[in-house]
MINULO-882772 format. One line per 2 residues: number of its first residue (from 1); for each residue x, y, z of C-alpha. Coordinates in Angstrom, 3 decimals. Layout:
<sites>
NUM) X Y Z  ...
</sites>
This chain:
<sites>
1) 71.993 -73.648 33.567  70.442 -71.635 36.370
3) 70.767 -67.912 36.706  73.651 -66.450 38.734
5) 73.891 -63.171 40.629  76.430 -60.383 40.854
7) 78.001 -59.524 44.195  75.377 -56.782 44.588
9) 72.421 -59.084 43.821  71.688 -58.353 40.137
11) 70.393 -61.519 38.361  72.424 -62.751 35.381
13) 70.086 -64.865 33.215  71.294 -67.525 30.776
15) 69.951 -68.332 27.288  66.745 -70.364 27.276
17) 65.973 -69.727 30.922  63.043 -67.854 32.428
19) 60.730 -68.299 29.446  57.683 -66.154 30.033
21) 59.299 -64.284 32.946  62.185 -62.614 31.143
23) 60.449 -59.233 31.079  59.504 -59.428 34.737
25) 63.047 -60.359 35.770  64.550 -57.684 33.528
27) 62.312 -55.066 35.130  63.313 -56.349 38.569
29) 66.988 -56.010 37.598  66.429 -52.468 36.328
31) 64.677 -51.518 39.571  67.554 -53.003 41.577
33) 70.155 -51.143 39.486  68.253 -47.924 40.089
35) 68.281 -48.628 43.825  71.992 -49.493 43.770
37) 72.804 -46.160 42.156  70.413 -43.911 44.067
39) 68.480 -45.823 46.700  67.885 -44.374 50.169
41) 67.727 -46.476 53.327  67.242 -45.692 57.017
43) 68.877 -48.435 59.056  68.211 -48.675 62.773
45) 71.178 -49.707 64.922  69.161 -50.870 67.922
47) 67.614 -54.018 66.419  69.845 -56.107 68.731
49) 69.481 -53.743 71.683  70.826 -50.313 72.645
51) 74.255 -51.437 73.895  77.362 -52.650 72.065
53) 76.412 -54.854 69.104  76.678 -55.393 65.356
55) 74.156 -54.600 62.621  74.664 -56.445 59.281
57) 73.669 -54.706 56.045  72.456 -57.533 53.800
59) 72.447 -58.111 50.028  69.392 -60.016 48.720
61) 69.864 -61.705 45.332  67.367 -60.414 42.788
63) 65.403 -58.415 45.377  65.126 -54.848 46.625
65) 65.180 -55.744 50.321  68.920 -55.677 51.040
67) 70.023 -52.619 53.045  73.463 -52.791 51.386
69) 71.748 -52.404 47.994  71.134 -48.662 48.544
71) 73.516 -45.841 47.699  72.528 -43.517 50.557
73) 72.233 -45.044 54.046  71.213 -43.290 57.276
75) 72.558 -45.142 60.305  70.185 -44.678 63.219
77) 67.146 -42.578 62.397  66.317 -39.166 61.025
79) 65.348 -38.037 64.553  68.312 -39.178 65.435
81) 68.387 -42.540 67.252  69.805 -42.784 70.795
83) 72.449 -45.468 71.343  74.100 -46.474 74.628
85) 77.123 -48.345 73.336  79.570 -48.579 70.440
87) 78.040 -49.933 67.220  79.538 -51.939 64.346
89) 77.917 -52.045 60.901  78.985 -54.689 58.368
91) 78.663 -55.119 54.585  79.006 -58.535 52.846
93) 82.322 -59.554 51.270  82.886 -58.912 47.555
95) 80.558 -55.878 47.594  82.721 -53.445 45.650
97) 80.901 -50.108 45.617  80.616 -46.594 46.976
99) 78.215 -45.525 49.719  77.139 -42.150 51.097
101) 76.457 -42.819 54.785  75.429 -40.590 57.695
103) 75.821 -41.352 61.392  72.435 -40.221 62.703
105) 72.757 -41.358 66.301  72.873 -39.512 69.606
107) 75.128 -40.420 72.503  78.919 -40.341 72.919
109) 79.634 -43.673 71.204  81.577 -44.701 68.113
111) 80.074 -46.263 64.988  82.420 -48.528 62.976
113) 81.840 -49.558 59.351  83.609 -52.704 58.101
115) 83.334 -55.805 55.949  81.504 -58.733 57.519
117) 84.840 -60.565 57.970  88.534 -59.951 57.467
119) 90.953 -57.599 59.156  91.051 -54.863 56.535
121) 90.639 -51.136 56.926  87.585 -49.746 58.696
123) 85.869 -46.366 58.834  84.956 -45.013 62.267
125) 82.657 -42.184 63.278  84.164 -40.721 66.456
127) 82.014 -40.214 69.540  81.288 -36.607 68.539
129) 81.099 -37.168 64.762  77.490 -37.159 63.573
131) 78.193 -36.275 59.961  78.260 -37.736 56.440
133) 81.001 -39.871 54.873  81.721 -40.993 51.312
135) 83.094 -44.539 51.671  84.445 -47.192 49.310
137) 84.428 -50.974 49.817  87.223 -52.634 47.837
139) 85.331 -55.939 47.367  88.376 -58.103 48.021
141) 87.444 -61.633 49.149  89.942 -61.676 52.016
143) 91.249 -58.888 54.179  88.477 -56.709 52.783
145) 88.770 -52.988 53.528  86.519 -49.951 53.598
147) 87.886 -46.438 53.079  86.798 -42.868 53.773
149) 87.408 -41.215 50.401  85.745 -37.866 50.975
151) 87.568 -35.357 48.739  90.941 -37.081 49.085
153) 91.166 -36.784 52.867  89.442 -37.932 56.005
155) 86.318 -35.836 56.428  85.877 -36.425 60.161
157) 86.553 -33.335 62.267  89.836 -33.364 64.157
159) 90.369 -32.762 67.854  87.608 -32.407 70.421
161) 84.239 -30.659 70.456  84.436 -26.848 70.017
163) 88.030 -26.918 68.666  88.620 -24.844 65.519
165) 89.484 -27.002 62.478  92.563 -26.498 60.316
167) 94.387 -28.366 57.525  97.044 -30.699 58.935
169) 98.848 -32.425 56.019  95.599 -32.812 54.094
171) 93.450 -33.865 57.062  91.330 -31.987 59.558
173) 92.896 -31.262 62.949  91.977 -29.339 66.075
175) 93.926 -27.400 68.698  93.006 -27.449 72.388
177) 94.151 -23.793 72.591  91.860 -22.595 69.774
179) 88.242 -22.887 70.921  84.912 -21.671 69.556
181) 82.113 -21.218 72.098  78.641 -20.473 70.739
183) 77.278 -17.222 72.143  80.743 -16.129 73.336
185) 83.165 -16.394 70.436  86.774 -17.403 69.820
187) 89.128 -18.150 72.723  92.913 -18.407 72.311
189) 94.258 -20.266 75.351  97.697 -20.587 76.976
191) 98.756 -16.978 76.301  99.057 -17.679 72.559
193) 99.058 -14.720 70.177  96.821 -13.236 67.534
195) 99.284 -12.187 64.800  98.663 -9.617 62.060
197) 101.308 -10.042 59.359  102.635 -7.477 56.876
199) 102.317 -7.687 53.075  105.096 -10.265 52.548
201) 104.559 -12.068 55.884  108.110 -11.296 56.988
203) 107.007 -9.485 60.155  103.906 -9.241 62.266
205) 102.169 -7.442 65.108  101.174 -9.849 67.873
207) 98.623 -9.441 70.660  98.303 -11.721 73.671
209) 97.092 -11.740 77.274  99.335 -11.014 80.237
211) 100.904 -14.011 81.960  98.549 -13.530 84.924
213) 95.363 -11.555 84.459  91.744 -11.171 85.495
215) 89.032 -11.693 82.904  87.812 -8.582 81.121
217) 86.598 -7.470 77.698  87.623 -4.398 75.718
219) 84.889 -2.974 73.495  86.243 -1.009 70.535
221) 84.801 2.406 69.526  81.918 2.365 67.064
223) 83.854 4.553 64.593  87.371 5.784 63.844
225) 88.893 8.906 65.399  87.291 12.171 64.344
227) 90.535 14.187 64.284  94.293 13.703 64.260
229) 96.192 12.955 67.496  93.159 11.603 69.361
231) 93.880 8.816 71.848  91.925 5.837 73.199
233) 90.599 5.992 76.747  88.645 3.361 78.667
235) 85.793 3.218 81.142  86.102 0.886 84.137
237) 83.928 -1.521 82.125  86.474 -1.678 79.299
239) 84.531 0.448 76.775  87.053 2.344 74.633
241) 86.476 5.744 73.042  88.442 8.371 71.156
243) 89.241 11.624 72.992  91.401 14.617 72.196
245) 94.947 14.233 73.476  95.126 16.393 76.594
247) 98.614 15.359 77.627  101.232 18.051 78.295
249) 100.688 21.671 79.237  98.163 23.863 77.428
251) 99.944 27.211 77.249  97.844 30.360 77.380
253) 98.326 33.890 76.069  100.549 36.246 78.101
255) 98.886 37.502 81.293  99.427 41.234 81.893
257) 96.554 41.958 84.279  96.597 41.957 88.047
259) 94.493 38.793 88.480  94.219 35.414 86.807
261) 92.166 32.341 87.710  94.166 29.268 86.737
263) 92.840 26.060 85.151  94.440 22.681 85.808
265) 96.696 21.579 82.946  97.358 25.119 81.748
267) 100.571 27.087 81.633  100.694 30.874 82.049
269) 103.260 33.444 80.938  102.987 36.103 83.672
271) 104.144 39.633 82.723  104.658 41.793 85.852
273) 106.463 44.591 84.052  103.813 47.166 85.016
275) 102.132 45.625 88.042  102.061 42.751 90.469
277) 99.851 39.770 89.616  97.687 37.411 91.667
279) 96.906 33.900 90.358  94.160 31.875 92.061
281) 94.630 28.108 91.825  91.696 25.799 90.933
283) 90.197 23.179 93.247  92.655 20.371 92.634
285) 92.446 16.642 91.954  95.424 14.335 92.370
287) 98.027 14.957 89.687  96.704 18.303 88.445
289) 99.414 20.751 87.426  99.642 24.518 86.838
291) 102.788 26.127 85.371  103.771 29.775 85.812
293) 106.588 31.527 83.917  108.299 34.887 84.597
295) 107.585 36.205 81.113  109.530 39.499 81.275
297) 112.028 38.662 84.029  110.314 41.023 86.486
299) 109.194 38.794 89.379  112.035 40.340 91.405
301) 110.512 43.798 91.079  106.779 43.107 90.814
303) 105.883 39.900 92.602  103.543 37.074 91.693
305) 101.147 35.981 94.456  99.512 32.554 94.215
307) 96.300 31.973 96.204  94.844 28.509 96.919
309) 91.176 27.768 96.262  88.896 28.100 99.268
311) 89.715 25.452 101.878  92.830 24.196 100.107
313) 96.566 24.517 100.722  99.877 25.418 99.122
315) 102.972 23.606 100.411  100.896 22.321 103.369
317) 99.668 25.781 104.441  96.532 27.782 103.774
319) 98.309 31.123 103.211  99.094 32.700 99.874
321) 102.475 32.007 98.311  104.441 35.034 97.156
323) 106.821 34.023 94.383  109.844 36.211 93.777
325) 113.007 35.352 91.941  116.540 36.572 92.080
327) 117.028 34.690 88.803  115.032 36.397 86.147
329) 112.740 34.390 83.859  112.297 31.512 86.284
331) 109.462 29.021 85.789  107.345 27.378 88.501
333) 105.164 24.261 88.289  102.741 23.402 91.072
335) 101.313 19.863 91.316  98.298 18.892 93.401
337) 99.088 16.125 95.945  95.814 15.873 97.843
339) 93.970 17.658 100.660  96.671 17.214 103.319
341) 99.472 19.134 101.567  97.620 20.659 98.629
343) 99.651 22.217 95.809  103.386 21.437 95.978
345) 106.199 23.110 94.137  107.244 20.555 91.521
347) 109.961 22.560 89.769  111.347 26.056 89.732
</sites>
């Protein structure tokens, strides 16, 4: 009886056969088994041309020449190999085994792995998938299938190029609104939020873009605030920094002298118990404020005169303003409106 061969090409010798060649054939079988468990093969996909075609991976009985008799197979070339059409790669029927296979081609074309005949399952490398797959051929004579068994789920990336991957029911998926751009970073499209959840995930703080906006970038400070109550301010280029909170009125010590030069943002308690007082306003910028308070209720007896800075105005005029009050302990706030009208009485 003649020798027979397994579905992967290993020779099965019968008693009394191959006298004088038994050792040679045994060594050949051992070499083939080694190749089946760890062999490495680079298989070009352009043997039949660069367009759409099929490349068969053969099994050679008792020999080491069959491409399908290697455990690790590189489809294309290490370089990689350019293809200009979809490729199909086939393995003979009854070949029940695992393969570790890489799609090493360039070009936006699919590569499909299947049995040489039958309508069973196939494994497909998408147009942008140039990675490795762990695949299993079931070896069934009819309706033979091949399966991607990488770690219990499909290992092909989901979605389109640049989309961030996430777990979708055990498989990779992508989101067209979650994009990674090399050299730029992460983009969240369609006004979707970045959410920072609390310890038990019951509530969150969300951040998102305005419904209509221009493109700009905010650059955070290099370090945390250096003192309590500091606030963030921005340059016109979006660079943020911590500054002391200057909001509100900075009240000064009681003024008892006859003259006082005011500073924008300050408030002054003016005591005219013993004498009149003259306050000179600063050169203003839009929105500046100066507050003046009748500290001792004596503006009606000793007046307060307010003088504008050189070339500026009070209530639209260039003359001094003499503030008296029939209601003791009145307070006055002057706000700067611009060059045309100068300092205007905001409240009294």
